[in-house]
Wavefront OBJ file of the C-alpha trace (Angstrom):
o trace
v 33.639 -56.178 86.929
v 37.483 -55.513 85.799
v 36.384 -52.226 83.745
v 34.412 -50.803 86.468
v 37.191 -51.467 89.137
v 39.416 -50.106 86.040
v 37.028 -46.797 86.603
v 36.973 -46.348 90.314
v 40.748 -46.031 90.169
v 40.699 -43.583 87.448
v 38.128 -41.745 88.280
v 40.015 -41.557 92.082
v 43.457 -40.615 90.580
v 43.877 -37.753 91.846
v 43.438 -38.641 95.383
v 44.377 -41.938 96.120
v 48.104 -42.007 96.379
v 50.536 -44.608 94.666
v 50.610 -46.852 97.591
v 46.875 -46.595 98.569
v 46.005 -47.721 94.697
v 48.174 -50.108 95.145
v 46.696 -51.554 98.547
v 43.761 -50.593 97.242
v 44.268 -52.923 94.274
v 45.341 -55.944 95.905
v 42.535 -55.619 98.913
v 39.436 -55.651 96.277
v 41.359 -59.131 94.207
v 41.567 -60.421 97.579
v 37.760 -60.015 98.390
v 36.391 -61.210 94.533
v 38.846 -64.107 94.671
v 37.048 -65.232 97.739
v 33.364 -64.553 96.824
v 33.986 -65.595 92.749
v 30.821 -63.245 92.389
v 29.974 -60.268 89.923
v 30.287 -57.070 91.957
v 26.504 -56.160 91.546
v 25.502 -60.036 93.562
v 27.492 -59.044 96.505
v 25.356 -60.024 99.769
v 26.564 -58.109 103.348
v 26.887 -62.013 104.198
v 29.936 -62.356 101.722
v 31.460 -59.717 103.002
v 31.580 -60.610 106.662
v 32.861 -63.971 105.686
v 35.660 -62.744 104.329
v 36.432 -60.335 106.931
v 35.773 -63.637 109.518
v 38.221 -65.653 107.069
v 40.996 -63.138 107.401
v 40.313 -63.373 111.536
v 40.373 -67.012 111.613
v 44.271 -66.693 109.531
v 45.242 -64.243 112.485
v 45.362 -60.648 110.731
v 45.659 -57.690 112.506
v 41.935 -55.744 113.264
v 44.066 -52.828 111.263
v 44.901 -55.098 108.557
v 41.477 -56.008 108.156
v 40.238 -52.422 108.595
v 42.859 -51.301 105.667
v 40.976 -54.263 103.307
v 37.299 -53.881 104.534
v 38.242 -49.555 104.029
v 39.171 -50.307 100.163
v 35.875 -52.258 99.601
v 33.730 -49.751 100.892
v 35.270 -46.928 98.598
v 34.907 -49.255 95.935
v 30.702 -49.816 96.797
v 30.410 -46.431 97.635
v 31.692 -45.243 93.936
v 29.529 -47.891 92.369
v 26.444 -46.250 94.465
v 27.515 -42.945 93.136
v 27.361 -43.800 89.793
v 24.307 -45.783 89.921
v 25.564 -49.343 89.671
v 23.792 -50.549 92.273
v 20.802 -49.919 94.021
v 21.480 -50.799 97.038
v 25.201 -50.834 98.835
v 26.487 -54.037 100.432
v 29.376 -52.366 102.462
v 26.581 -50.378 104.462
v 25.709 -52.195 107.327
v 29.397 -54.030 107.615
v 30.990 -52.361 110.936
v 34.818 -51.860 110.875
v 36.646 -54.541 113.441
v 37.701 -52.851 116.613
v 40.811 -51.592 116.685
v 43.388 -53.065 119.381
v 44.592 -50.311 121.981
v 48.130 -51.589 121.842
v 51.573 -49.261 121.585
v 53.010 -49.466 118.059
v 55.473 -52.114 117.427
v 59.447 -50.412 117.197
v 62.714 -51.283 117.687
v 64.986 -50.628 120.983
v 68.727 -49.622 120.827
v 69.815 -53.214 120.898
v 67.653 -54.091 118.512
v 68.363 -50.962 115.467
v 72.075 -51.423 116.909
v 71.636 -55.125 115.721
v 70.089 -54.471 112.493
v 72.869 -51.884 111.828
v 75.686 -54.730 112.265
v 73.614 -57.001 110.630
v 73.742 -54.691 106.963
v 77.179 -53.288 107.481
v 79.058 -55.282 104.530
v 76.649 -54.319 102.191
v 76.749 -50.066 101.757
v 72.795 -49.824 99.984
v 71.237 -51.879 102.309
v 73.177 -50.464 105.270
v 72.270 -46.885 103.734
v 68.836 -48.059 103.447
v 67.738 -48.849 106.905
v 69.900 -45.848 108.351
v 67.282 -43.363 105.863
v 64.473 -45.345 107.144
v 65.441 -44.586 110.756
v 66.764 -40.639 110.605
v 64.050 -40.047 108.233
v 60.838 -41.636 109.187
v 59.981 -41.715 105.581
v 57.753 -44.300 104.670
v 59.457 -46.595 102.226
v 57.234 -45.782 98.658
v 58.421 -42.075 99.860
v 62.050 -43.126 100.153
v 61.931 -45.053 97.044
v 60.015 -42.443 95.074
v 63.386 -39.516 96.319
v 65.684 -38.351 93.710
v 69.388 -37.179 94.614
v 67.880 -33.810 93.368
v 65.525 -34.027 96.259
v 68.563 -34.428 98.841
v 69.976 -30.961 100.227
v 73.283 -32.325 101.748
v 74.329 -28.770 102.917
v 71.077 -28.405 105.378
v 71.102 -32.330 105.904
v 67.198 -32.257 103.875
v 64.882 -34.169 101.668
v 62.623 -33.043 99.930
v 59.117 -35.481 99.771
v 57.524 -34.618 96.688
v 55.059 -36.938 96.496
v 53.507 -37.998 100.433
v 51.501 -40.109 101.455
v 47.827 -37.839 99.977
v 50.407 -36.355 97.318
v 51.161 -34.069 100.486
v 54.803 -32.456 99.486
v 56.774 -31.820 103.540
v 61.141 -31.969 104.133
v 61.748 -34.811 106.158
v 65.850 -34.064 108.373
v 68.553 -36.776 108.125
v 71.770 -36.887 111.042
v 75.142 -37.227 109.656
v 75.418 -40.685 110.234
v 73.319 -40.921 107.951
v 74.815 -38.371 105.331
v 77.841 -41.147 105.978
v 75.574 -43.729 105.229
v 74.131 -41.897 101.901
v 77.652 -40.917 100.520
v 79.906 -44.046 101.178
v 76.430 -46.308 99.297
v 76.119 -43.696 96.359
v 80.414 -43.551 96.199
v 80.316 -47.409 95.733
v 77.100 -47.150 92.747
v 78.408 -48.001 89.600
v 75.666 -47.175 88.023
v 73.656 -43.772 86.894
v 70.496 -42.888 87.672
v 68.298 -39.255 89.005
v 66.478 -41.999 92.146
v 68.648 -42.030 95.702
v 68.070 -46.027 95.473
v 67.602 -47.827 92.025
v 68.014 -51.133 90.422
v 70.673 -52.145 88.357
v 69.091 -50.709 85.552
v 68.779 -47.254 87.134
v 65.466 -47.353 87.707
v 63.325 -46.791 91.128
v 63.684 -49.739 93.637
v 60.832 -52.482 93.601
v 59.272 -52.235 97.068
v 57.906 -55.769 96.946
v 62.403 -56.900 96.827
v 62.569 -54.005 99.569
v 60.383 -55.785 101.738
v 61.759 -59.257 101.262
v 65.353 -58.437 102.492
v 63.481 -56.998 105.711
v 62.091 -60.186 105.957
v 65.489 -61.949 105.247
v 66.649 -59.768 108.284
v 63.841 -60.667 110.635
v 64.571 -64.526 110.049
v 67.878 -63.830 111.225
v 67.706 -61.426 113.885
v 64.638 -63.593 115.377
v 62.972 -60.471 115.777
v 60.361 -58.380 113.361
v 61.783 -55.556 111.438
v 59.825 -54.371 108.641
v 60.289 -50.957 106.716
v 57.443 -49.262 108.268
v 58.998 -50.520 112.015
v 61.563 -47.901 110.887
v 59.104 -44.993 110.987
v 57.680 -46.418 113.990
v 61.148 -46.436 115.941
v 62.152 -43.011 114.479
v 58.966 -41.920 116.425
v 59.550 -43.598 119.660
v 63.052 -42.431 119.551
v 61.896 -38.947 119.132
v 58.957 -39.507 121.968
v 61.532 -41.037 124.301
v 63.683 -37.587 123.818
v 60.195 -36.113 124.767
v 60.489 -34.086 121.446
v 57.162 -32.396 121.050
v 54.330 -34.624 119.465
v 53.452 -31.876 117.388
v 57.293 -31.672 115.501
v 57.396 -35.114 114.969
v 53.282 -34.626 113.788
v 55.303 -32.735 111.183
v 58.394 -34.882 110.358
v 56.398 -38.057 110.054
v 53.443 -35.917 107.939
v 50.415 -36.604 109.926
v 47.429 -34.586 108.433
v 45.779 -35.535 111.613
v 47.247 -35.036 115.095
v 45.289 -38.471 116.295
v 47.497 -40.483 114.047
v 50.313 -39.005 116.400
v 48.469 -38.741 119.688
v 49.768 -42.310 120.222
v 53.676 -41.077 120.303
v 52.112 -39.247 123.468
v 51.342 -42.359 124.860
v 54.532 -44.444 123.267
v 56.748 -40.960 125.417
v 54.955 -41.819 128.803
v 56.177 -45.621 128.535
v 59.137 -44.874 127.855
v 58.976 -42.495 131.100
v 58.108 -45.677 132.997
v 60.634 -47.724 131.978
v 63.152 -45.418 132.398
v 61.921 -45.010 135.782
v 61.274 -49.205 136.731
v 65.291 -49.075 135.792
v 65.851 -46.578 138.697
v 63.754 -49.084 141.035
l 1 2 3 4 5 6 7 8 9 10 11 12 13 14 15 16 17 18 19 20 21 22 23 24 25 26 27 28 29 30 31 32 33 34 35 36 37 38 39 40 41 42 43 44 45 46 47 48 49 50 51 52 53 54 55 56 57 58 59 60 61 62 63 64 65 66 67 68 69 70 71 72 73 74 75 76 77 78 79 80 81 82 83 84 85 86 87 88 89 90 91 92 93 94 95 96 97 98 99 100 101 102 103 104 105 106 107 108 109 110 111 112 113 114 115 116 117 118 119 120 121 122 123 124 125 126 127 128 129 130 131 132 133 134 135 136 137 138 139 140 141 142 143 144 145 146 147 148 149 150 151 152 153 154 155 156 157 158 159 160 161 162 163 164 165 166 167 168 169 170 171 172 173 174 175 176 177 178 179 180 181 182 183 184 185 186 187 188 189 190 191 192 193 194 195 196 197 198 199 200 201 202 203 204 205 206 207 208 209 210 211 212 213 214 215 216 217 218 219 220 221 222 223 224 225 226 227 228 229 230 231 232 233 234 235 236 237 238 239 240 241 242 243 244 245 246 247 248 249 250 251 252 253 254 255 256 257 258 259 260 261 262 263 264 265 266 267 268 269 270 271 272 273 274 275
């Protein structure tokens, strides 16, 4: 089974971003741990039982959907390569997604996070970079010093989702934080953020830092929360959704449309303050 899974990832190497590959690997490992059966003996009932167990554990529909997408992609490959006669995922429907707005930090929460990380130049710079650019954490950790255009306050994202390249902007405040961090760094590295060996930072370590922030602050904050906060605050300032779409690197406008609702929600909150 491991060989078939590796063949699947090799076949989709050019199509999947590193983050998609990582996510799909975890999802497939979780499923085949849940059901210790060969891939060609899996039944539709096995998959539905897995979905039910994740729902019982409190996973959100969006998270369950992403894991099911990985499994469906794997079995679609198996069918295309004639490794199976019947696709066990074919009749499994994706969970209905809730229509809630994305979670993001308000101004006060953002300030508390900035103050919490202020003593550590590296952590403070990372928080500011995530908020100012709207980058995914995987994109931020791949940034090299040569990608940063200090004179125009732009960063070249070479390996965005779907292998799409784009430029993102950063603020004067972000530039100050990045330069302060780099001035204190004693390690020589090509990467903007690196570990003690000068290598690219591990994403799991960054996620752990954010879990620690959440415990200290008393509210949830993740690297992806910073991306939502970036977009939400721009929406509150009435930036056109099409421009937010470009900055986020969304290929499909439907991914950005929810921020139009955020803009309306922000307007209502401002109205309520004056009533």
